[in-house]
N, C-alpha and C positions, 0 to 999 in steps of 0.2 A: 929079204926084208919082209916082215910080217904086216898084216893089215893095220895093226896098232901102230907100228913104227911109221908106216906110210901116212897114217892119219895124223900122228903127232907132227910130222914134218909139214903137212898141208895146213894144219891149224896154225902153226907158228908162222908160216908164210903169209897167212891171212891176218896176222896181227894178234892172235890169241896167246894168252899164257895158258899152257895146257900141261896136265899131269895124268899119268895112268892111275886109276883108282880101283882097278881090278886087283884082287888079292889071290895068292895061291894058298890053298889049305893043304898042308903037308900030311894030314891024317887021311883025308879022302882022296888026295892026289888030283884035286880038281881046282879050277879057277872059279872064283866067285866075283861076279860083277857087282858094282855099286847099285844098291836097291834091286838087285837081280836083273838089271837091264843095261848098265853102262860100263864101258871100259875106260873112257877118258872124260875128265871134267875140264872144260875150257872156259876161260873168262876173258872178256875185254870190256871196255867202258859200256855200261848199261846192258850187258848181255851175259847170261850164263848158259852154257851149252853142254849137254850130256851126250856123248857119242858112243854108239855101239859100232865098233869096227869089225868087219868080217870080209870074207871072200865074196865075190860076186854070186856064186852059186848058193850061198847061205842067206842072202839078203832077205828073202821072203819069210824064212823061218824066224829071223830076228825081229822082223816087223810084227809077226804074230805073237812072239814072246813078249814084246813091249805092250801090245794091245791087251794081252791076257794078264798083265802084271797087276797085282793088288795095290801097288804103289803109284801107278801112273797118274791117277786122279790128283793125288796130293802133290806130285812133282809138277804137274801142269798148273795147279793152283798157286804154287810157289813161284811161278813165272820162269821155270827152267825149260828151255827148249830141248827137245829130244830128237835126235836124228840117227838114222842108220846109214853108215858109209860102207858100201860094198865095193871092193877093189877087184878088177878083172883086167887081164892082159888082152889088149886089142890085137887085131890082125896085123897091125903095124909093129907089134912087139912092145908097144908102150903101155904103161898102166893107166887105166881109165877109172875114174871115180863116179859112182852112182850114189846120189844123195837122196834119201827119203826122209821127209819131215814127218815125225810122229807126234808132234806137239799138239 
C-alpha cells in the first residue's frame, strides 16, 4: 500500500469524501501535485483539506516544499487546511501516521 492509499483509507474512516488530485505527466514521466503541494483533496461539512501524503522519512522535505510554495498564501486565504501525512512502520510492525498542520 502506498502513502496515498493509506491516507485515502484514513480520511474516509474519519468521514471525509476524498479524491486523489495528483496527476501523472506522461511526457516528463513525473507526478504533478495539485498547486504543486497536494496529493489528495478531502471534504466534509464545513472543511476542505489538502493532504500531502508521503513516507515518514520524507515528511520534513514536504513541509519545506509547502512553505516555499508560491500558492500557499492564497490556499490559506481560501480557508483550505493543508497537512502533511507521513507514514512509517513502527517497531510493532504497524503503520503509524504523523500529521503536520501546514495551514
